[in-house]
C-alpha positions in Angstrom: 117.7 108.7 103.3 115.4 107.6 106.1 113.4 104.5 107.0 109.7 105.1 107.4 107.6 102.8 109.6 103.9 102.3 109.2 102.0 99.9 111.6 98.3 99.3 111.9 96.1 97.9 114.7 92.4 97.1 114.8 91.5 100.8 114.9 94.6 102.9 114.2 97.4 103.4 111.8 100.6 105.2 112.8 103.3 106.6 110.5 106.7 107.2 112.1 110.4 107.2 111.4 113.0 104.8 112.7 115.5 107.5 113.5 113.4 110.6 113.8 110.8 111.8 116.3 108.1 112.8 113.7 104.9 110.7 114.1 101.3 111.0 112.7 98.1 109.0 113.0 96.0 108.4 109.9 92.3 109.1 110.2 89.6 106.5 109.7 92.1 103.7 109.4 92.3 100.3 110.9 92.5 96.6 109.8 91.9 93.5 111.9 93.7 91.1 109.5 97.4 90.5 109.3 99.3 92.1 106.4 96.3 94.3 105.5 98.4 97.3 104.3 100.9 97.7 101.6 103.1 100.6 100.3 102.2 101.5 96.7 104.7 103.6 94.8 107.0 106.1 96.5 104.4 107.9 98.6 101.1 106.0 99.0 99.8 103.5 101.5 96.9 101.1 100.8 95.0 99.9 103.9 92.2 97.3 103.7 89.5 98.5 106.1 88.1 96.1 108.7 84.6 94.8 108.0 84.2 97.0 105.0 84.6 96.3 101.3 87.0 99.3 101.0 90.6 100.2 100.5 91.6 103.5 101.9 94.5 105.3 100.2 96.7 107.7 102.1 99.6 109.8 100.9 102.2 109.4 103.7 105.3 111.1 102.2 106.2 113.8 99.7 104.3 116.9 98.7 100.7 117.0 99.9 101.0 114.2 102.5 98.2 114.4 105.0 96.5 112.3 107.7 93.1 112.1 106.0 92.0 109.7 103.3 93.0 110.8 99.8 90.9 108.2 97.9 88.7 105.2 98.5 88.5 102.1 96.3 85.4 100.0 96.5 85.8 96.2 96.4 83.5 93.3 95.7 83.9 92.1 99.3 86.0 92.8 102.4 89.7 91.7 101.9 92.3 90.7 104.4 95.8 90.7 102.8 97.3 93.1 100.2 100.3 93.0 98.0 101.6 94.7 94.8 103.6 93.4 91.9 106.1 96.0 90.8 106.4 97.2 87.2 109.8 96.3 85.8 109.7 99.0 83.2 108.5 101.8 85.6 109.5 101.4 89.2 107.4 104.4 90.3 104.0 102.7 90.3 103.2 99.0 90.6 101.7 96.8 87.9 99.3 94.6 89.8 97.3 94.7 93.1 96.6 91.4 94.8 94.1 90.9 97.6 92.8 87.9 99.5 89.6 87.3 101.4 89.0 85.5 104.7 87.5 82.6 102.7 90.8 82.0 100.8 89.8 83.8 97.6 92.5 85.6 95.6 91.8 88.8 93.5 94.3 90.3 91.0 93.7 93.8 89.6 95.7 95.7 87.0 96.4 98.9 88.9 96.8 101.1 85.9 93.4 100.4 84.5 91.4 99.0 87.4 90.5 95.8 85.4 89.9 92.7 87.5 92.1 90.1 85.8 91.6 87.1 88.1 89.2 86.1 90.9 90.6 82.7 92.1 88.2 80.9 94.3 89.6 78.6 97.0 93.2 79.5 96.3 93.5 78.3 99.9 91.0 76.3 101.9 91.3 78.7 104.8 92.2 82.4 105.1 95.3 83.6 103.4 97.8 85.0 105.9 100.3 86.7 103.6 101.0 87.5 99.9 104.4 88.5 98.6 105.8 88.9 95.1 109.5 88.0 94.4 112.0 87.9 91.5 110.9 91.3 90.1 107.3 90.2 90.2 107.7 87.0 88.2 106.4 84.9 91.1 103.9 85.3 93.9 103.9 83.4 97.1 100.8 82.9 99.3 100.5 81.2 102.7 97.3 80.2 104.5 95.9 78.8 107.7 95.4 75.5 105.8 99.1 74.8 106.5 100.0 75.2 102.8 102.3 77.6 101.0 101.9 78.1 97.3 104.2 79.6 94.6 102.4 81.0 91.6 103.7 82.4 88.3 102.4 85.9 87.9 101.9 85.3 84.1 99.5 82.4 84.9 97.5 84.6 87.3 96.8 87.3 84.7 96.4 85.1 81.6 94.7 81.9 82.7 91.0 81.6 83.8 91.9 78.9 86.4 95.5 79.4 87.4 97.4 76.6 89.2 100.4 77.0 91.5 103.7 75.8 90.2 104.8 74.5 93.7 102.8 73.7 96.8 104.5 73.1 100.2 102.6 71.3 102.9 105.3 70.3 105.5 103.7 72.3 108.3 101.0 70.5 110.4 99.2 73.7 111.4 98.5 77.1 109.8 101.4 79.1 108.3 101.3 82.5 110.0 104.2 84.3 108.2 107.1 83.8 105.8 110.0 85.7 104.3 112.3 85.3 101.3 116.1 85.7 101.2 117.4 89.1 100.0 120.0 87.4 97.8 117.6 85.9 95.3 118.3 86.3 91.6 116.4 88.7 89.4 115.6 86.3 86.5 114.8 82.9 88.0 113.6 81.4 91.2 116.4 81.1 93.8 117.3 82.1 97.3 115.9 80.7 100.6 112.4 80.7 102.0 111.6 80.8 105.7 108.2 79.9 107.1 106.8 79.9 110.6 103.6 78.2 111.9 101.5 77.5 114.9 103.0 74.1 115.0 106.0 75.7 116.7 108.5 75.2 113.9 110.6 77.4 111.6 111.4 75.8 108.3 113.9 76.8 105.7 113.6 75.9 102.0 116.1 76.3 99.1 114.2 77.7 96.1 117.0 77.3 93.6 115.2 75.5 90.7 118.5 75.0 88.8 119.6 72.6 91.6 116.4 71.1 92.9 113.3 70.1 90.9 111.2 71.7 93.6 111.8 73.7 96.8 114.1 71.7 99.0 113.7 71.6 102.8 117.0 72.4 104.3 116.4 72.7 108.1 113.6 72.7 110.7 113.9 74.6 113.9 111.5 73.8 116.8 110.5 76.2 119.6 108.6 76.0 122.8 105.5 77.8 121.6 103.6 78.8 118.5 105.2 81.3 116.1 103.4 84.3 114.7 106.0 86.3 112.6 109.4 86.1 111.1 111.8 88.5 109.5 115.3 88.2 107.9 118.5 90.0 108.5 119.4 92.3 105.5 122.6 90.3 104.9 121.0 86.9 105.4 123.1 86.2 108.5 120.2 85.5 110.9 116.4 85.5 111.1 114.1 86.6 114.0 111.0 84.8 115.0 108.3 86.0 117.4 105.3 84.6 119.2 103.6 84.7 122.6 106.8 83.6 124.2 108.8 86.5 122.9 111.2 87.2 120.0 114.3 85.0 119.4 117.3 85.3 117.1 118.4 82.3 115.0 122.0 82.7 113.8 122.6 80.7 110.6 126.4 80.7 111.1 126.5 79.1 114.5 129.7 79.3 116.5 131.0 76.1 118.2 133.7 77.5 120.4 136.2 80.1 119.3 137.6 78.3 116.2 134.7 76.5 114.5 131.6 77.9 112.8 128.8 75.7 111.4 126.4 76.7 108.6 123.0 75.5 109.8 121.5 75.9 106.3 123.9 73.6 104.5 122.4 71.3 101.9 122.8 68.1 103.8 119.2 67.3 104.1 116.4 68.1 106.5 118.0 68.8 109.8 115.8 69.1 112.9 117.2 71.3 115.6 115.6 72.4 118.9 116.1 76.0 119.9 116.8 76.8 123.5 117.5 80.0 125.3 121.0 80.9 126.4 122.1 79.9 129.9 125.0 80.8 132.1 126.9 77.5 131.9 125.8 75.9 128.7 128.2 73.8 126.6 127.4 74.9 123.1 129.3 72.0 121.4 127.6 69.4 123.6 124.1 70.9 123.0 124.8 70.9 119.2 125.6 67.2 119.3 122.2 66.6 120.9 120.5 68.6 118.2 120.0 71.8 120.2 121.1 75.3 119.4 121.2 78.4 121.6 118.9 81.2 120.3 119.2 84.5 122.2 115.9 86.2 123.2 115.6 89.8 121.9 112.5 90.6 124.0 110.0 88.8 126.1 106.9 90.7 124.8 104.3 88.8 122.8 105.2 89.6 119.2 102.8 89.7 116.3 104.9 91.5 113.6 108.6 92.0 113.0 110.8 94.1 110.7 114.6 94.5 110.5 116.3 97.8 109.6 118.4 98.2 106.5 121.8 97.9 108.3 120.6 95.0 110.4 121.3 96.7 113.7 117.8 97.4 114.8 114.7 95.2 115.1 111.1 96.6 115.2 108.8 94.4 117.3 105.1 94.9 117.0 103.3 93.3 120.0 99.9 92.3 121.1 99.3 95.5 123.0 99.3 97.7 119.9 102.7 99.3 120.1 106.1 98.9 118.3 109.4 98.7 120.1 112.7 99.5 118.3 115.3 97.1 119.8 119.1 97.2 119.4 120.0 93.7 118.3 123.5 93.7 119.6 122.8 94.9 123.2 119.2 93.5 123.3 118.1 96.9 124.8 115.0 98.9 123.7 115.8 102.2 121.9 112.3 103.6 121.8 108.6 102.7 121.9 106.1 103.9 119.3 102.5 104.2 120.5 99.5 105.4 118.6 98.7 109.0 119.4 95.0 108.0 120.0 96.0 104.7 121.6 93.5 103.0 123.9 93.0 99.6 125.4 90.7 98.4 122.6 93.1 99.2 119.7 94.2 95.6 119.6 97.4 94.0 118.4 99.8 95.2 115.7 98.3 93.6 112.5 100.6 95.1 109.8 104.1 96.5 109.8 105.8 98.2 106.8 109.4 99.4 107.0 110.7 101.0 103.9 113.5 103.3 102.8 112.3 106.7 101.5 114.1 109.6 99.9 113.8 113.1 101.1 111.3 114.9 98.9 113.0 117.9 97.2 109.9 120.1 97.8 110.5 119.9 101.5 113.9 121.6 101.1 114.7 125.3 100.5 116.5 124.1 97.3 113.2 123.3 95.7 112.4 125.8 92.9 109.9 123.7 90.8 106.2 123.4 91.1 104.6 120.9 93.5 103.9 117.4 92.1 100.4 116.7 90.8 98.4 114.3 92.9 98.2 110.8 91.5 94.7 109.3 91.2 94.1 105.5 91.0 91.3 104.2 88.8 88.3 102.5 90.4 88.7 98.8 90.8 86.3 96.7 88.7 84.1 94.0 90.2 83.7 91.9 87.1 86.5 89.8 85.7 88.0 91.2 82.5 87.2 89.2 79.4 90.9 89.4 78.2 89.7 90.0 74.6 91.2 92.9 72.7 93.1 95.8 74.0 92.3 98.1 76.9 93.5 101.4 78.2 96.0 101.8 81.0 96.2 105.2 82.5 99.5 106.6 83.6 100.0 110.0 85.1 103.4 111.4 84.3 104.7 114.0 86.8 106.4 117.2 85.7 110.2 117.4 85.9 111.5 119.5 88.8 114.1 122.2 88.2 117.3 120.8 89.8 119.1 122.9 92.4 122.4 124.4 91.6 125.3 122.5 93.1 128.0 124.6 94.7 130.8 122.9 92.8 129.2 123.6 89.4 128.6 127.4 89.6 129.4 129.0 93.0 128.1 132.4 92.0 124.8 131.0 90.8 124.6 129.0 94.0 125.0 132.1 96.1 122.4 134.0 94.2 120.0 131.1 94.6 120.6 130.9 98.3 120.0 134.6 98.6 116.7 134.4 96.8 115.6 131.4 98.9 116.5 133.3 102.1 114.4 136.3 100.8 111.4 134.0 100.3 111.9 132.3 103.6 112.1 135.6 105.6 109.1 137.0 103.7 110.8 140.4 103.1 108.4 141.5 100.4 110.0 143.6 97.7 113.5 143.6 99.3 115.9 141.7 97.2 119.0 140.2 98.7 122.3 140.6 96.8 125.8 139.3 97.3 128.5 142.1 97.3 132.2 141.8 96.9 134.2 144.2 99.1 136.6 145.3 96.5 133.8 146.2 94.0 131.4 148.0 96.4 132.5 151.6 95.6 132.6 151.1 91.9 129.2 149.4 92.0 127.7 152.3 94.0 129.0 154.9 91.6 127.7 153.0 88.6 124.4 152.7 90.3 124.2 156.4 91.0 125.1 157.3 87.4 122.5 154.8 86.1 119.9 156.3 88.5 120.7 159.9 87.3 120.5 158.9 83.7 117.3 157.1 84.3 115.7 160.1 86.0 116.8 162.5 83.2 115.3 160.2 80.6 112.1 160.0 82.6 111.9 163.8 82.9 112.4 164.3 79.2 109.7 161.8 78.4 107.3 163.5 80.8 108.0 166.9 79.2 107.3 165.5 75.8 104.1 164.0 77.0 102.9 167.3 78.6 103.6 169.2 75.4 101.6 166.7 73.4 98.7 166.9 75.8 98.8 170.7 75.8 98.7 170.9 71.9 95.9 168.4 71.8 93.9 170.5 74.4 94.4 173.6 72.3 93.1 171.9 69.2 90.1 170.6 71.0 89.4 174.1 72.5 89.5 175.7 69.1 87.2 173.1 67.6 84.8 173.6 70.5 84.6 177.3 70.0 84.1 177.0 66.2 81.2 174.6 66.7 79.7 176.8 69.4 79.7 179.8 67.0 78.1 177.8 64.3 75.4 176.7 66.7 74.7 180.3 67.8 74.4 181.3 64.1 71.9 178.6 63.3 69.7 179.6 66.3 69.6 183.2 65.3 68.6 182.4 61.8 65.9 180.2 63.0 64.4 182.9 65.2 64.4 185.4 62.3 
C-alpha cells in the first residue's frame, strides 16, 4: 500500500510517491485552473488542458503505465474543474464526469456511454473553483468566486432539464477558493461537517446533518490575517490546515486550555467567531481564548496554493506558488522532502491541482504474477449535445480478465517452491534450463530412477528407429521392382514400334 501524489502546474504534471523516490513527468500536460485534474478509476488521471477544449487521459499506475497521453477527449469548450461521481455498484470505474467552465457553466457526462446529460448554464455567476461529490455520489458540492457554495442532488443533475441546488450558502463576502468535507459523514444521508475558505480571510465550518438542522448550520468562523487559498482536513477530523500567501496554519478543533481542560471549537453553540494568531513565547492561552483568540501553529511560511494530508495524518503536502510540493512532518514542523518537476522552469507557475490517493501494488509488477497483462481501458468520446433522455441507451463496460492468483506458502509449500523456481528461471533468462528443488535424502534414488528411465527411453527409441528403417527398405524394394517392370514394358513397346 502506497500513497501516490499527482500535482500539476501551468505547464507540467508530476507523478510521485509520498514515501518512495520514484517520480515521472507526464508529457503534454498542464492546466492553469485550480482542481483541473481528477483520478478516474484505479489507474487513470484526467487533466483538463489549458486554453484547449481537451481532456488528456494518462495511465499513471498498473500495467502499461506511461508518460505519454493514452487518449484525448474533445469537449464543447475549455473547462477548468473536474470531478467524478463513483459508481456504487462497481467501484472500479466512475459513473459521472463533471466539469465546469470559467463562465460558471456545469457539464455532466455519463462516463460509460459518453452521453451529455446536463449542461447547466450559470450554475455560478463567476468561475467555479471546486467540484466534489459526497455521500457515495448522492450529492455534489460546487463553490465559486461569486462567494456562493451550492449543494446539488446528483439525481436532479441527471434527470432534470434545469436542476436547482437543494442548499445555497452565501456567508462569505468574497470568492470561495476551496472547501473540504468531513471524513466521518454517513453513506446514506447528508451529514458531517463542511469547511470553506475564502479571500475574505475566513475559515467557516458548517454542520451538514439534515436530521438535526433544516439546512447547513454555521458552527464557527475563524479569521486570519490574510486571504486563504486552500484547506485540507486531518484524516481523523482532529484538525484542519489552511494555506495562503502568508503560509500554512494548523487549526486544532480540540483546543487545550492548560493541562486539564480541552475545548471543542466546533460545538453546536452557535456561530462563534474566533481570531487565529501565531504562537508566541509567553502567550496566555486561556486569556487569549476569553478574548476570542486561538493559537494556530504555522506549518510553513511558503505561499500555499494546494494542500493534502496523508492517510495517517502525520504528513502534510504543501503545493506552493513556485510550482513545487513540500512534504512536511506535522509534529516537528520540519520538511521531509521537496518534489520539483523534472522539467521545472521559472515559467511553470503555481501548483494548480494536487491529488493524493492510496494505491495498491499492481500484481503484474511482482514476480508472483503469472496471468496475462490487463487490457487497456478505452473511454468513449464525450458528446457535445445534451442527451434527450428518451428511451434506453447503451453503456459500455470493459471487463478485465481475472488473474491467476499466486500460491501462498501456507497453502501448499511444495507448489510455492516450484513456482518460485520457475519465476527465478524466467527472471535469470536461462533458456531451456529448468530449475528443480531436490531433497537431500532422495537425490540418489532420484538419479537411479532417472538413469533407468533414460536407458528405457533410449532402447524404445532404437527399436522404433529399426522398425522404421525396415519399413523404408521394404518400400524401396517394391518401388525398385515396379520401376524395372515398367522399364521392360517400355523397351518392348519401342522395339515393336520400330519393326
